[in-house]
MARKE-628741 format. One record per atom (N, C-alpha, C, O): residue in one letter; y, x, z; atom name. Coordinates in nm, 2 decimals. Layout:
! MARKE-628741
(site "A", (Y, X, Z), "CA")
...
//
This chain:
! MARKE-628741
(site "M", (-0.13, 0.10, -0.04), "N")
(site "M", (0.00, 0.00, -0.03), "CA")
(site "M", (0.15, 0.09, 0.03), "C")
(site "M", (0.26, 0.04, 0.03), "O")
(site "Q", (0.11, 0.25, 0.08), "N")
(site "Q", (0.24, 0.32, 0.10), "CA")
(site "Q", (0.26, 0.36, -0.05), "C")
(site "Q", (0.37, 0.40, -0.09), "O")
(site "N", (0.17, 0.36, -0.11), "N")
(site "N", (0.17, 0.44, -0.27), "CA")
(site "N", (0.23, 0.32, -0.35), "C")
(site "N", (0.34, 0.34, -0.40), "O")
(site "N", (0.16, 0.19, -0.37), "N")
(site "N", (0.27, 0.09, -0.37), "CA")
(site "N", (0.42, 0.09, -0.36), "C")
(site "N", (0.50, 0.09, -0.45), "O")
(site "T", (0.45, 0.08, -0.27), "N")
(site "T", (0.58, 0.11, -0.25), "CA")
(site "T", (0.62, 0.20, -0.27), "C")
(site "T", (0.74, 0.17, -0.30), "O")
(site "A", (0.61, 0.29, -0.28), "N")
(site "A", (0.67, 0.47, -0.30), "CA")
(site "A", (0.68, 0.47, -0.48), "C")
(site "A", (0.77, 0.54, -0.53), "O")
(site "L", (0.58, 0.39, -0.57), "N")
(site "L", (0.60, 0.34, -0.68), "CA")
(site "L", (0.74, 0.29, -0.70), "C")
(site "L", (0.82, 0.32, -0.79), "O")
(site "K", (0.75, 0.20, -0.62), "N")
(site "K", (0.87, 0.10, -0.65), "CA")
(site "K", (0.97, 0.10, -0.66), "C")
(site "K", (1.02, 0.04, -0.75), "O")
(site "L", (1.03, 0.20, -0.56), "N")
(site "L", (1.06, 0.32, -0.55), "CA")
(site "L", (1.16, 0.36, -0.61), "C")
(site "L", (1.28, 0.36, -0.60), "O")
(site "T", (1.05, 0.43, -0.69), "N")
(site "T", (1.11, 0.53, -0.77), "CA")
(site "T", (1.12, 0.49, -0.87), "C")
(site "T", (1.20, 0.57, -0.93), "O")
(site "F", (1.07, 0.34, -0.98), "N")
(site "F", (1.10, 0.31, -1.08), "CA")
(site "F", (1.18, 0.24, -1.03), "C")
(site "F", (1.27, 0.26, -1.12), "O")
(site "R", (1.22, 0.16, -0.94), "N")
(site "R", (1.36, 0.13, -0.94), "CA")
(site "R", (1.49, 0.24, -0.91), "C")
(site "R", (1.61, 0.20, -0.90), "O")
(site "A", (1.45, 0.36, -0.90), "N")
(site "A", (1.55, 0.47, -0.90), "CA")
(site "A", (1.53, 0.51, -1.01), "C")
(site "A", (1.59, 0.62, -1.01), "O")
(site "L", (1.47, 0.49, -1.13), "N")
(site "L", (1.42, 0.59, -1.27), "CA")
(site "L", (1.55, 0.50, -1.31), "C")
(site "L", (1.67, 0.54, -1.32), "O")
(site "T", (1.51, 0.35, -1.32), "N")
(site "T", (1.60, 0.25, -1.40), "CA")
(site "T", (1.73, 0.24, -1.31), "C")
(site "T", (1.82, 0.15, -1.34), "O")
(site "G", (1.75, 0.30, -1.21), "N")
(site "G", (1.89, 0.28, -1.18), "CA")
(site "G", (2.03, 0.41, -1.28), "C")
(site "G", (2.13, 0.40, -1.35), "O")
(site "L", (1.94, 0.50, -1.23), "N")
(site "L", (1.94, 0.59, -1.38), "CA")
(site "L", (1.93, 0.62, -1.45), "C")
(site "L", (1.95, 0.74, -1.48), "O")
(site "A", (1.90, 0.51, -1.56), "N")
(site "A", (1.90, 0.51, -1.65), "CA")
(site "A", (2.00, 0.41, -1.72), "C")
(site "A", (2.06, 0.43, -1.83), "O")
(site "F", (1.99, 0.33, -1.65), "N")
(site "F", (2.14, 0.26, -1.66), "CA")
(site "F", (2.29, 0.33, -1.61), "C")
(site "F", (2.40, 0.29, -1.66), "O")
(site "L", (2.29, 0.38, -1.55), "N")
(site "L", (2.42, 0.45, -1.53), "CA")
(site "L", (2.42, 0.59, -1.64), "C")
(site "L", (2.52, 0.62, -1.71), "O")
(site "L", (2.32, 0.64, -1.63), "N")
(site "L", (2.37, 0.72, -1.84), "CA")
(site "L", (2.36, 0.65, -1.91), "C")
(site "L", (2.35, 0.72, -2.01), "O")
(site "Q", (2.34, 0.54, -1.95), "N")
(site "Q", (2.36, 0.41, -2.05), "CA")
(site "Q", (2.50, 0.39, -2.06), "C")
(site "Q", (2.55, 0.36, -2.17), "O")
(site "I", (2.58, 0.40, -1.95), "N")
(site "I", (2.72, 0.30, -1.91), "CA")
(site "I", (2.81, 0.45, -1.95), "C")
(site "I", (2.91, 0.44, -2.02), "O")
(site "G", (2.77, 0.58, -1.91), "N")
(site "G", (2.78, 0.70, -1.92), "CA")
(site "G", (2.85, 0.67, -2.10), "C")
(site "G", (2.96, 0.65, -2.15), "O")
(site "Q", (2.68, 0.69, -2.17), "N")
(site "Q", (2.72, 0.68, -2.31), "CA")
(site "Q", (2.80, 0.61, -2.38), "C")
(site "Q", (2.88, 0.66, -2.46), "O")
(site "S", (2.78, 0.47, -2.34), "N")
(site "S", (2.93, 0.41, -2.39), "CA")
(site "S", (3.05, 0.36, -2.37), "C")
(site "S", (3.11, 0.26, -2.41), "O")
(site "A", (3.10, 0.50, -2.28), "N")
(site "A", (3.21, 0.46, -2.26), "CA")
(site "A", (3.29, 0.60, -2.29), "C")
(site "A", (3.40, 0.63, -2.25), "O")
(site "E", (3.19, 0.66, -2.37), "N")
(site "E", (3.31, 0.78, -2.47), "CA")
(site "E", (3.33, 0.70, -2.57), "C")
(site "E", (3.28, 0.60, -2.63), "O")
(site "C", (3.47, 0.81, -2.58), "N")
(site "C", (3.56, 0.76, -2.67), "CA")
(site "C", (3.51, 0.79, -2.83), "C")
(site "C", (3.49, 0.91, -2.85), "O")
(site "G", (3.49, 0.70, -2.92), "N")
(site "G", (3.44, 0.71, -3.05), "CA")
(site "G", (3.56, 0.64, -3.12), "C")
(site "G", (3.65, 0.58, -3.06), "O")
(site "Y", (3.53, 0.64, -3.24), "N")
(site "Y", (3.61, 0.48, -3.41), "CA")
(site "Y", (3.59, 0.36, -3.31), "C")
(site "Y", (3.67, 0.27, -3.32), "O")
(site "R", (3.53, 0.35, -3.25), "N")
(site "R", (3.53, 0.17, -3.21), "CA")
(site "R", (3.63, 0.18, -3.09), "C")
(site "R", (3.63, 0.08, -3.02), "O")
(site "N", (3.73, 0.30, -3.03), "N")
(site "N", (3.84, 0.26, -2.93), "CA")
(site "N", (3.96, 0.35, -3.00), "C")
(site "N", (4.04, 0.42, -2.94), "O")
(site "K", (3.93, 0.33, -3.12), "N")
(site "K", (4.03, 0.42, -3.18), "CA")
(site "K", (4.17, 0.34, -3.11), "C")
(site "K", (4.17, 0.22, -3.08), "O")
(site "P", (4.27, 0.40, -3.10), "N")
(site "P", (4.39, 0.35, -3.08), "CA")
(site "P", (4.47, 0.22, -3.22), "C")
(site "P", (4.45, 0.20, -3.34), "O")
(site "T", (4.53, 0.18, -3.13), "N")
(site "T", (4.59, 0.00, -3.21), "CA")
(site "T", (4.68, 0.02, -3.25), "C")
(site "T", (4.74, 0.12, -3.21), "O")
(site "I", (4.75, -0.08, -3.37), "N")
(site "I", (4.88, -0.08, -3.39), "CA")
(site "I", (4.91, -0.22, -3.43), "C")
(site "I", (4.85, -0.30, -3.50), "O")
(site "Q", (5.07, -0.23, -3.33), "N")
(site "Q", (5.00, -0.36, -3.38), "CA")
(site "Q", (5.18, -0.44, -3.36), "C")
(site "Q", (5.26, -0.42, -3.27), "O")
(site "Q", (5.20, -0.54, -3.51), "N")
(site "Q", (5.39, -0.59, -3.54), "CA")
(site "Q", (5.32, -0.70, -3.44), "C")
(site "Q", (5.21, -0.75, -3.42), "O")
(site "T", (5.47, -0.71, -3.41), "N")
(site "T", (5.51, -0.85, -3.38), "CA")
(site "T", (5.68, -0.88, -3.42), "C")
(site "T", (5.79, -0.82, -3.41), "O")
(site "Q", (5.63, -0.98, -3.46), "N")
(site "Q", (5.83, -1.02, -3.50), "CA")
(site "Q", (5.89, -1.07, -3.38), "C")
(site "Q", (5.84, -1.18, -3.34), "O")
(site "V", (5.96, -1.02, -3.34), "N")
(site "V", (6.06, -1.08, -3.22), "CA")
(site "V", (6.17, -1.11, -3.25), "C")
(site "V", (6.22, -1.17, -3.16), "O")
(site "G", (6.28, -1.08, -3.39), "N")
(site "G", (6.41, -1.17, -3.40), "CA")
(site "G", (6.41, -1.23, -3.58), "C")
(site "G", (6.36, -1.16, -3.68), "O")
(site "F", (6.45, -1.30, -3.59), "N")
(site "F", (6.41, -1.39, -3.72), "CA")
(site "F", (6.53, -1.40, -3.80), "C")
(site "F", (6.57, -1.50, -3.86), "O")
(site "G", (6.60, -1.28, -3.79), "N")
(site "G", (6.80, -1.25, -3.86), "CA")
(site "G", (6.71, -1.21, -4.02), "C")
(site "G", (6.60, -1.21, -4.08), "O")
(site "S", (6.89, -1.18, -4.02), "N")
(site "S", (6.84, -1.12, -4.15), "CA")
(site "S", (6.91, -0.95, -4.12), "C")
(site "S", (7.03, -0.95, -4.13), "O")
(site "P", (6.88, -0.88, -4.10), "N")
(site "P", (6.64, -0.84, -4.12), "CA")
(site "P", (6.61, -0.86, -4.01), "C")
(site "P", (6.68, -0.86, -3.90), "O")
(site "P", (6.49, -0.90, -4.04), "N")
(site "P", (6.41, -0.93, -3.90), "CA")
(site "P", (6.42, -0.81, -3.83), "C")
(site "P", (6.49, -0.72, -3.86), "O")
(site "K", (6.34, -0.82, -3.71), "N")
(site "K", (6.30, -0.72, -3.62), "CA")
(site "K", (6.18, -0.75, -3.57), "C")
(site "K", (6.13, -0.87, -3.56), "O")
(site "F", (6.10, -0.63, -3.54), "N")
(site "F", (6.02, -0.64, -3.55), "CA")
(site "F", (5.93, -0.49, -3.41), "C")
(site "F", (5.95, -0.37, -3.41), "O")
(site "M", (5.83, -0.59, -3.31), "N")
(site "M", (5.84, -0.53, -3.19), "CA")
(site "M", (5.68, -0.41, -3.25), "C")
(site "M", (5.60, -0.46, -3.32), "O")
(site "V", (5.67, -0.29, -3.22), "N")
(site "V", (5.54, -0.28, -3.23), "CA")
(site "V", (5.49, -0.14, -3.13), "C")
(site "V", (5.55, -0.04, -3.11), "O")
(site "E", (5.39, -0.18, -3.10), "N")
(site "E", (5.27, -0.13, -3.05), "CA")
(site "E", (5.20, -0.06, -3.04), "C")
(site "E", (5.11, -0.12, -3.08), "O")
(site "V", (5.13, 0.10, -3.00), "N")
(site "V", (5.02, 0.16, -3.03), "CA")
(site "V", (4.99, 0.18, -2.90), "C")
(site "V", (5.06, 0.21, -2.80), "O")
(site "Q", (4.84, 0.15, -2.90), "N")
(site "Q", (4.78, 0.12, -2.77), "CA")
(site "Q", (4.68, 0.30, -2.82), "C")
(site "Q", (4.67, 0.36, -2.92), "O")
(site "N", (4.63, 0.32, -2.67), "N")
(site "N", (4.51, 0.42, -2.67), "CA")
(site "N", (4.40, 0.30, -2.65), "C")
(site "N", (4.43, 0.21, -2.56), "O")
(site "K", (4.32, 0.30, -2.70), "N")
(site "K", (4.24, 0.20, -2.63), "CA")
(site "K", (4.05, 0.25, -2.55), "C")
(site "K", (3.95, 0.19, -2.49), "O")
(site "C", (4.09, 0.38, -2.58), "N")
(site "C", (3.98, 0.44, -2.47), "CA")
(site "C", (4.00, 0.43, -2.36), "C")
(site "C", (4.12, 0.46, -2.33), "O")
(site "P", (3.91, 0.38, -2.24), "N")
(site "P", (3.92, 0.35, -2.09), "CA")
(site "P", (3.93, 0.47, -2.08), "C")
(site "P", (4.04, 0.52, -2.06), "O")
(site "M", (3.80, 0.57, -2.09), "N")
(site "M", (3.80, 0.68, -1.98), "CA")
(site "M", (3.90, 0.83, -2.09), "C")
(site "M", (3.85, 0.94, -2.10), "O")
(site "C", (3.99, 0.80, -2.14), "N")
(site "C", (4.03, 1.00, -2.25), "CA")
(site "C", (4.21, 0.94, -2.30), "C")
(site "C", (4.25, 0.85, -2.36), "O")
(site "P", (4.24, 1.03, -2.26), "N")
(site "P", (4.41, 1.04, -2.33), "CA")
(site "P", (4.40, 1.08, -2.47), "C")
(site "P", (4.30, 1.15, -2.50), "O")
(site "V", (4.45, 1.06, -2.51), "N")
(site "V", (4.47, 1.06, -2.72), "CA")
(site "V", (4.62, 1.14, -2.72), "C")
(site "V", (4.73, 1.14, -2.67), "O")
(site "I", (4.52, 1.22, -2.85), "N")
(site "I", (4.70, 1.32, -2.87), "CA")
(site "I", (4.72, 1.27, -3.05), "C")
(site "I", (4.66, 1.18, -3.12), "O")
(site "N", (4.84, 1.37, -3.08), "N")
(site "N", (4.84, 1.35, -3.20), "CA")
(site "N", (4.80, 1.23, -3.28), "C")
(site "N", (4.73, 1.25, -3.37), "O")
(site "I", (4.86, 1.07, -3.22), "N")
(site "I", (4.86, 0.98, -3.27), "CA")
(site "I", (4.95, 1.00, -3.45), "C")
(site "I", (5.07, 0.99, -3.47), "O")
(site "H", (4.86, 1.04, -3.54), "N")
(site "H", (4.92, 0.97, -3.69), "CA")
(site "H", (4.90, 0.84, -3.74), "C")
(site "H", (4.79, 0.78, -3.74), "O")
(site "V", (5.05, 0.76, -3.80), "N")
(site "V", (4.99, 0.65, -3.85), "CA")
(site "V", (5.07, 0.64, -3.98), "C")
(site "V", (5.19, 0.68, -3.99), "O")
(site "K", (5.00, 0.60, -4.07), "N")
(site "K", (5.01, 0.58, -4.24), "CA")
(site "K", (5.13, 0.48, -4.22), "C")
(site "K", (5.12, 0.37, -4.16), "O")
(site "C", (5.21, 0.51, -4.25), "N")
(site "C", (5.41, 0.44, -4.25), "CA")
(site "C", (5.46, 0.45, -4.39), "C")
(site "C", (5.58, 0.45, -4.40), "O")
(site "V", (5.43, 0.45, -4.44), "N")
(site "V", (5.51, 0.44, -4.62), "CA")
(site "V", (5.59, 0.35, -4.62), "C")
(site "V", (5.60, 0.23, -4.60), "O")
(site "S", (5.70, 0.48, -4.68), "N")
(site "S", (5.90, 0.43, -4.65), "CA")
(site "S", (5.93, 0.41, -4.56), "C")
(site "S", (6.06, 0.39, -4.56), "O")
(site "F", (5.88, 0.39, -4.42), "N")
(site "F", (5.91, 0.42, -4.31), "CA")
(site "F", (6.09, 0.52, -4.26), "C")
(site "F", (6.09, 0.63, -4.22), "O")
(site "T", (6.18, 0.46, -4.27), "N")
(site "T", (6.30, 0.56, -4.28), "CA")
(site "T", (6.36, 0.59, -4.09), "C")
(site "T", (6.37, 0.50, -4.00), "O")
(site "Q", (6.38, 0.71, -4.08), "N")
(site "Q", (6.33, 0.76, -3.96), "CA")
(site "Q", (6.48, 0.69, -3.90), "C")
(site "Q", (6.49, 0.69, -3.78), "O")
(site "D", (6.58, 0.63, -3.97), "N")
(site "D", (6.70, 0.62, -3.86), "CA")
(site "D", (6.68, 0.48, -3.83), "C")
(site "D", (6.79, 0.44, -3.78), "O")
(site "L", (6.57, 0.34, -3.83), "N")
(site "L", (6.51, 0.24, -3.77), "CA")
(site "L", (6.48, 0.28, -3.61), "C")
(site "L", (6.49, 0.20, -3.52), "O")
(site "V", (6.44, 0.42, -3.57), "N")
(site "V", (6.43, 0.42, -3.46), "CA")
(site "V", (6.37, 0.57, -3.39), "C")
(site "V", (6.33, 0.67, -3.45), "O")
(site "D", (6.38, 0.57, -3.24), "N")
(site "D", (6.40, 0.71, -3.18), "CA")
(site "D", (6.25, 0.79, -3.21), "C")
(site "D", (6.14, 0.76, -3.17), "O")
(site "P", (6.33, 0.93, -3.31), "N")
(site "P", (6.20, 1.00, -3.34), "CA")
(site "P", (6.11, 1.05, -3.18), "C")
(site "P", (6.00, 1.11, -3.19), "O")
(site "R", (6.17, 1.01, -3.07), "N")
(site "R", (6.07, 1.04, -2.99), "CA")
(site "R", (5.98, 0.95, -2.95), "C")
(site "R", (5.93, 0.97, -2.84), "O")
(site "K", (5.94, 0.83, -3.02), "N")
(site "K", (5.85, 0.73, -2.97), "CA")
(site "K", (5.78, 0.72, -3.16), "C")
(site "K", (5.67, 0.69, -3.18), "O")
(site "F", (5.86, 0.74, -3.25), "N")
(site "F", (5.79, 0.70, -3.36), "CA")
(site "F", (5.84, 0.85, -3.48), "C")
(site "F", (5.94, 0.82, -3.55), "O")
(site "K", (5.81, 0.96, -3.50), "N")
(site "K", (5.86, 0.99, -3.60), "CA")
(site "K", (5.82, 1.05, -3.76), "C")
(site "K", (5.75, 1.15, -3.78), "O")
(site "V", (5.87, 1.00, -3.85), "N")
(site "V", (5.86, 1.01, -3.96), "CA")
(site "V", (5.83, 1.16, -4.04), "C")
(site "V", (5.93, 1.21, -4.08), "O")
(site "L", (5.71, 1.22, -4.06), "N")
(site "L", (5.70, 1.37, -4.10), "CA")
(site "L", (5.68, 1.33, -4.27), "C")
(site "L", (5.73, 1.43, -4.33), "O")
(site "N", (5.63, 1.25, -4.34), "N")
(site "N", (5.69, 1.23, -4.48), "CA")
(site "N", (5.69, 1.12, -4.54), "C")
(site "N", (5.71, 1.01, -4.49), "O")
(site "H", (5.66, 1.14, -4.65), "N")
(site "H", (5.71, 0.94, -4.70), "CA")
(site "H", (5.56, 0.85, -4.68), "C")
(site "H", (5.55, 0.75, -4.74), "O")
(site "S", (5.46, 0.90, -4.58), "N")
(site "S", (5.34, 0.85, -4.51), "CA")
(site "S", (5.29, 0.84, -4.46), "C")
(site "S", (5.18, 0.79, -4.44), "O")
(site "D", (5.37, 0.93, -4.37), "N")
(site "D", (5.28, 0.97, -4.25), "CA")
(site "D", (5.42, 1.04, -4.10), "C")
(site "D", (5.51, 1.12, -4.09), "O")
(site "C", (5.35, 0.93, -4.01), "N")
(site "C", (5.46, 0.93, -3.89), "CA")
(site "C", (5.34, 1.00, -3.79), "C")
(site "C", (5.23, 1.04, -3.83), "O")
(site "V", (5.39, 1.01, -3.63), "N")
(site "V", (5.35, 1.06, -3.55), "CA")
(site "V", (5.43, 1.00, -3.45), "C")
(site "V", (5.56, 1.00, -3.45), "O")
(site "V", (5.29, 0.93, -3.32), "N")
(site "V", (5.39, 0.85, -3.22), "CA")
(site "V", (5.38, 0.95, -3.14), "C")
(site "V", (5.31, 1.05, -3.16), "O")
(site "N", (5.52, 0.93, -2.97), "N")
(site "N", (5.49, 0.96, -2.86), "CA")
(site "N", (5.52, 1.14, -2.91), "C")
(site "N", (5.51, 1.22, -2.82), "O")
(site "S", (5.56, 1.18, -3.04), "N")
(site "S", (5.63, 1.27, -3.05), "CA")
(site "S", (5.46, 1.35, -3.04), "C")
(site "S", (5.46, 1.48, -3.03), "O")
(site "G", (5.34, 1.30, -3.05), "N")
(site "G", (5.23, 1.39, -3.05), "CA")
(site "G", (5.14, 1.43, -2.94), "C")
(site "G", (5.03, 1.48, -2.95), "O")
(site "L", (5.26, 1.38, -2.80), "N")
(site "L", (5.19, 1.37, -2.71), "CA")
(site "L", (5.09, 1.28, -2.63), "C")
(site "L", (5.09, 1.17, -2.69), "O")
(site "P", (4.98, 1.30, -2.49), "N")
(site "P", (4.94, 1.25, -2.49), "CA")
(site "P", (4.97, 1.06, -2.43), "C")
(site "P", (5.06, 1.02, -2.35), "O")
(site "L", (4.89, 1.00, -2.46), "N")
(site "L", (4.89, 0.83, -2.44), "CA")
(site "L", (4.74, 0.83, -2.31), "C")
(site "L", (4.62, 0.84, -2.33), "O")
(site "A", (4.81, 0.80, -2.20), "N")
(site "A", (4.71, 0.82, -2.11), "CA")
(site "A", (4.59, 0.70, -2.14), "C")
(site "A", (4.61, 0.60, -2.21), "O")
(site "P", (4.47, 0.73, -2.08), "N")
(site "P", (4.35, 0.58, -2.15), "CA")
(site "P", (4.40, 0.42, -2.10), "C")
(site "P", (4.41, 0.37, -1.99), "O")
(site "L", (4.42, 0.36, -2.25), "N")
(site "L", (4.43, 0.26, -2.22), "CA")
(site "L", (4.58, 0.20, -2.23), "C")
(site "L", (4.60, 0.08, -2.27), "O")
(site "Q", (4.72, 0.32, -2.20), "N")
(site "Q", (4.85, 0.33, -2.25), "CA")
(site "Q", (4.93, 0.32, -2.36), "C")
(site "Q", (4.92, 0.41, -2.45), "O")
(site "K", (5.03, 0.21, -2.36), "N")
(site "K", (5.07, 0.21, -2.44), "CA")
(site "K", (5.24, 0.27, -2.49), "C")
(site "K", (5.32, 0.30, -2.40), "O")
(site "V", (5.25, 0.27, -2.64), "N")
(site "V", (5.43, 0.28, -2.64), "CA")
(site "V", (5.43, 0.19, -2.74), "C")
(site "V", (5.35, 0.14, -2.81), "O")
(site "S", (5.60, 0.19, -2.73), "N")
(site "S", (5.66, 0.10, -2.84), "CA")
(site "S", (5.79, 0.09, -2.88), "C")
(site "S", (5.86, 0.16, -2.81), "O")
(site "F", (5.84, 0.03, -2.94), "N")
(site "F", (5.95, 0.03, -3.00), "CA")
(site "F", (5.99, -0.07, -3.12), "C")
(site "F", (5.90, -0.11, -3.19), "O")
(site "N", (6.09, -0.11, -3.14), "N")
(site "N", (6.17, -0.20, -3.18), "CA")
(site "N", (6.23, -0.14, -3.33), "C")
(site "N", (6.27, -0.02, -3.33), "O")
(site "Y", (6.23, -0.22, -3.46), "N")
(site "Y", (6.31, -0.18, -3.58), "CA")
(site "Y", (6.32, -0.30, -3.61), "C")
(site "Y", (6.25, -0.40, -3.58), "O")
(site "S", (6.48, -0.26, -3.71), "N")
(site "S", (6.54, -0.45, -3.80), "CA")
(site "S", (6.52, -0.40, -3.92), "C")
(site "S", (6.57, -0.30, -3.97), "O")
(site "H", (6.41, -0.49, -3.98), "N")
(site "H", (6.40, -0.44, -4.12), "CA")
(site "H", (6.27, -0.55, -4.19), "C")
(site "H", (6.19, -0.64, -4.14), "O")
(site "N", (6.29, -0.50, -4.30), "N")
(site "N", (6.15, -0.59, -4.37), "CA")
(site "N", (5.99, -0.51, -4.31), "C")
(site "N", (5.97, -0.39, -4.29), "O")
(site "K", (5.92, -0.61, -4.28), "N")
(site "K", (5.81, -0.54, -4.23), "CA")
(site "K", (5.76, -0.40, -4.29), "C")
(site "K", (5.79, -0.37, -4.41), "O")
(site "F", (5.67, -0.32, -4.20), "N")
(site "F", (5.61, -0.21, -4.33), "CA")
(site "F", (5.47, -0.22, -4.26), "C")
(site "F", (5.44, -0.26, -4.15), "O")
(site "L", (5.40, -0.15, -4.38), "N")
(site "L", (5.24, -0.19, -4.34), "CA")
(site "L", (5.22, -0.02, -4.29), "C")
(site "L", (5.26, 0.08, -4.34), "O")
(site "M", (5.15, -0.06, -4.16), "N")
(site "M", (5.08, 0.06, -4.06), "CA")
(site "M", (4.96, 0.06, -4.06), "C")
(site "M", (4.90, -0.02, -4.12), "O")
(site "S", (4.90, 0.16, -3.98), "N")
(site "S", (4.77, 0.20, -3.98), "CA")
(site "S", (4.78, 0.30, -3.92), "C")
(site "S", (4.86, 0.39, -3.94), "O")
(site "T", (4.67, 0.30, -3.81), "N")
(site "T", (4.66, 0.41, -3.75), "CA")
(site "T", (4.57, 0.51, -3.85), "C")
(site "T", (4.48, 0.46, -3.91), "O")
(site "S", (4.60, 0.64, -3.88), "N")
(site "S", (4.51, 0.73, -3.99), "CA")
(site "S", (4.45, 0.88, -3.91), "C")
(site "S", (4.36, 0.96, -3.94), "O")
(site "N", (4.52, 0.87, -3.79), "N")
(site "N", (4.45, 1.00, -3.77), "CA")
(site "N", (4.44, 1.01, -3.63), "C")
(site "N", (4.55, 0.96, -3.62), "O")
(site "W", (4.40, 1.04, -3.48), "N")
(site "W", (4.43, 1.07, -3.37), "CA")
(site "W", (4.29, 1.21, -3.32), "C")
(site "W", (4.20, 1.26, -3.40), "O")
(site "N", (4.32, 1.22, -3.19), "N")
(site "N", (4.26, 1.36, -3.11), "CA")
(site "N", (4.23, 1.31, -2.95), "C")
(site "N", (4.30, 1.31, -2.85), "O")
(site "F", (4.10, 1.27, -2.96), "N")
(site "F", (4.06, 1.23, -2.74), "CA")
(site "F", (4.09, 1.35, -2.72), "C")
(site "F", (4.12, 1.44, -2.80), "O")
(site "Q", (4.09, 1.34, -2.59), "N")
(site "Q", (4.13, 1.46, -2.52), "CA")
(site "Q", (4.00, 1.45, -2.38), "C")
(site "Q", (4.03, 1.46, -2.26), "O")
(site "C", (3.87, 1.44, -2.43), "N")
(site "C", (3.76, 1.36, -2.31), "CA")
(site "C", (3.73, 1.49, -2.25), "C")
(site "C", (3.77, 1.58, -2.32), "O")
(site "E", (3.67, 1.53, -2.15), "N")
(site "E", (3.69, 1.64, -2.09), "CA")
(site "E", (3.53, 1.65, -2.12), "C")
(site "E", (3.47, 1.74, -2.09), "O")
//
């Protein structure tokens, strides 16, 4: 009977360890946790006003050097420390500095809507 109890305890311990290891693996940052960019129209004048939010979707790691495809966006619309135009179709968020896990950075611009999408980034997982 003691062997049976010990076997059950060993099985529970191994099952618990396997569960914890699985959680750890699923928490790693990858493409499914890529930074997101969302634009919301907040002003309806002429020109319209948009609020842009860029968020690190990884719950575990900071993300750095978030680049955004931003064709024809002009620098005079926003503070370059938040969103800097590098060339005709490449912009960098937050001066390339880290965004903490799940952190957002936001800015507004007044112009017709620009199409934007994240194009490149690096996670800083230890």
